[in-house]
N, C-alpha and C positions, 0 to 999 in steps of 0.2 A: 503494499500500499504506500502510495506516494505522500509527502509531507502535506500537499493541499489538501488531499482526501481526509487525512487525519485531522487537520485544523477544522474542515468543514463538519466532520463527525463531532467535534468537540464543541462547535458552535450549536449544532442541533441538540446536543445533550444538555446545553446551557452551561458548559463549563467555561465558555470564553464568551464575552460580550461580542454581539454581531459586528460591531465596527472594528474590532481589533485585527481580524484577518485582512481586512480592506488596507488598513494602516500598514500592516505587515507586507502585503503585496505591493503596495506603493513604494515603500522602503526598498524593497528588493529590486523592483523595477528600476528605481533610481540608480541603485548600486550597478545594475547590469549596464544602464545607459553611460555610467561615468567609466565602467571598465572597457566597454565598446570605444569611448572617446579617447581614453588613454592608449588603447590598442591602435586606433587610426592615426593618432599623432605620433606615436612611436614610429609607425610604418612609414608615414610621410617623411618624418625628419631622417630616418635610416636611408631612405631612397634618396633624399636630396643631399645628405651629408656624407655617406660612405662611399669612397671610390673602390677601395679594397680593404677586406677586413684583415686585421692583424692582431698581434697580441696586445698591443696598446693603441690607444687613439693618439693620432698626431695632434699637433696644436690647432692646425686648420680644421680638422673634423670636429675637435671639442669645441671650438668657438662657433662653428656652424651649428652644432647641436644645441649650444646655448641660446644663440640668436633664434633658432628654429621655434624652441620651446617657449622663450619669452615672447615672442610674436605671437604664438598660438595663445598663451595665457592673456596678453593685451587683447587680442581680438575677441576672446571668449568673454572677458570682462566688459568690453565694450557692447557686445550684442546683449549680455544680460542686463546691463544698465538701460539700454535702449528699450528692452522688453519691459522692465520695471516702469519706465517712463510712460510708455504706452498704455499699460495697464492701469496706471494711476489716472490717466487722462480720460479713459472710458467710463461710462457711468456703470454703477452696479446694476445687475439685471433687476433686483427688487425696486431699486430707485427709479429705473426707467419706467416701471410699471405704474408707479405713483404719480408719474407726470401727466 
């Protein structure tokens, strides 16, 4: 039996509040997205910065990796801030109904 089935059985039996599995699933989904993002970033920076693998990184490859990762972090932060600004400017669904 898979863990999702066990959790659902525990909810049905009343051992776990119904909202808890939804929170768990959301957290696990976010973890999975983050891991995929890190994997994609690693792959992108590897393809961009590694000419030939060796026992040590040369200074050019190391600098390239640092720049690639910093650029990725800056871009991610910019997008996150923009999304937060966009959501703040939109009316909440319940507010738009009362208008």
